[in-house]
C-alpha positions as CSV (number, residue, x, y, z in Angstrom):
1,X,97.2,-78.3,53.5
2,X,100.5,-77.6,55.8
3,X,102.6,-79.3,53.4
4,X,101.4,-77.3,50.2
5,X,103.6,-74.4,50.5
6,X,101.6,-73.0,47.4
7,X,98.4,-72.5,49.2
8,X,100.3,-71.7,52.1
9,X,102.0,-69.0,50.1
10,X,98.6,-67.7,49.3
11,X,97.0,-67.8,52.3
12,X,99.9,-65.8,54.0
13,X,99.0,-63.1,51.5
14,X,95.3,-63.2,52.1
15,X,95.4,-62.9,55.8
16,X,98.4,-60.0,55.2
17,X,95.7,-58.4,52.9
18,X,93.2,-58.7,55.3
19,X,95.1,-57.5,58.6
20,X,96.5,-54.1,56.5
21,X,93.4,-53.3,55.1
22,X,91.7,-53.8,58.6
23,X,94.5,-51.3,60.1
24,X,94.1,-49.0,57.6
25,X,90.5,-48.3,58.4
26,X,91.3,-48.3,62.1
27,X,93.8,-45.0,61.2
28,X,90.6,-43.2,59.8
29,X,92.3,-42.1,56.8
30,X,89.8,-42.1,53.5
31,X,89.5,-44.7,51.1
32,X,90.2,-42.6,48.4
33,X,94.0,-42.3,49.6
34,X,93.9,-46.3,50.1
35,X,92.8,-46.7,45.9
36,X,94.6,-44.2,44.9
37,X,97.9,-45.3,46.5
38,X,97.2,-49.2,46.2
39,X,99.1,-49.6,43.1
40,X,102.0,-47.0,43.4
41,X,104.5,-49.9,44.0
42,X,103.8,-51.3,40.3
43,X,105.7,-48.3,39.2
44,X,108.6,-50.2,39.4
45,X,107.7,-52.3,36.4
46,X,108.9,-49.5,34.5
47,X,112.1,-50.3,35.4
48,X,112.0,-53.1,32.6
49,X,112.1,-50.6,30.3
50,X,115.6,-50.2,31.2
51,X,116.8,-54.2,31.5
52,X,115.3,-57.5,33.1
53,X,117.6,-57.4,35.5
54,X,117.1,-53.6,37.0
55,X,113.1,-54.2,36.5
56,X,113.4,-57.6,38.7
57,X,115.6,-55.1,41.0
58,X,112.8,-52.7,41.3
59,X,110.0,-54.2,41.6
60,X,111.4,-56.4,44.0
61,X,112.7,-53.8,46.0
62,X,109.2,-52.3,46.2
63,X,107.5,-55.5,46.3
64,X,109.4,-56.8,49.8
65,X,107.3,-56.0,52.7
66,X,110.7,-55.4,54.9
67,X,110.5,-51.9,54.0
68,X,107.1,-51.0,54.8
69,X,106.7,-52.9,57.8
70,X,109.9,-51.1,58.8
71,X,107.9,-48.1,58.0
72,X,105.2,-48.9,59.9
73,X,106.5,-49.8,62.9
74,X,108.3,-46.4,63.1
75,X,105.3,-44.3,62.3
76,X,103.7,-46.1,65.0
77,X,106.3,-45.3,67.4
78,X,106.7,-41.9,66.4
79,X,102.8,-41.1,66.2
80,X,102.9,-40.6,62.6
81,X,99.7,-41.7,61.5
82,X,100.3,-40.4,57.7
83,X,103.2,-42.9,57.5
84,X,101.5,-45.5,59.1
85,X,99.0,-45.3,56.7
86,X,101.4,-45.4,53.9
87,X,102.9,-48.3,55.2
88,X,99.7,-50.2,55.4
89,X,98.6,-49.4,51.8
90,X,101.8,-50.8,50.5
91,X,101.9,-53.8,53.2
92,X,98.5,-54.1,51.5
93,X,99.3,-54.0,47.9
94,X,102.1,-56.6,48.3
95,X,100.3,-59.3,50.6
96,X,97.0,-58.7,47.7
97,X,99.9,-60.0,44.8
98,X,100.9,-62.5,47.4
99,X,97.4,-63.8,47.6
100,X,97.1,-63.7,43.6
101,X,100.3,-65.7,43.1
102,X,102.2,-62.6,42.0
103,X,105.7,-63.0,43.4
104,X,109.1,-61.4,43.7
105,X,111.3,-61.6,40.0
106,X,114.4,-63.4,39.1
107,X,116.5,-61.4,36.7
108,X,115.6,-63.8,33.7
109,X,112.5,-62.5,32.5
110,X,109.3,-60.9,34.5
111,X,107.2,-64.0,34.4
112,X,109.9,-65.9,36.4
113,X,109.1,-65.4,40.0
114,X,109.5,-67.3,43.7
115,X,106.0,-67.9,43.4
116,X,105.8,-69.7,39.8
117,X,108.9,-71.7,41.1
118,X,107.1,-72.8,43.9
119,X,104.0,-74.1,41.5
120,X,106.3,-75.9,40.1
121,X,107.5,-78.0,42.7
122,X,104.2,-78.5,44.3
């Protein structure tokens, strides 16, 4: 198992999704907000209407955990529960995508992802 990067990436995504949803529940915010905002990062796919390169850049910007993790940390420190809830929804979306095998995009075409390349190498 530890020598299978593909499986490890899927498990990592599932663990992140489970933890972020559990932590969202602890914020006390309504699940309606979770459902409403869960797919907001996918709006970035509209960047592909401009060009493949721009689409990949915009998609990757909204589908890397760097920004929502930083947002969650700042929100926690500054006692901003609404920002923390948003960051957790964002993390949940990204990690759910990873659990399903969706990855960051290369500027060649939409289906050329880092997860796809790991699948080919495995």
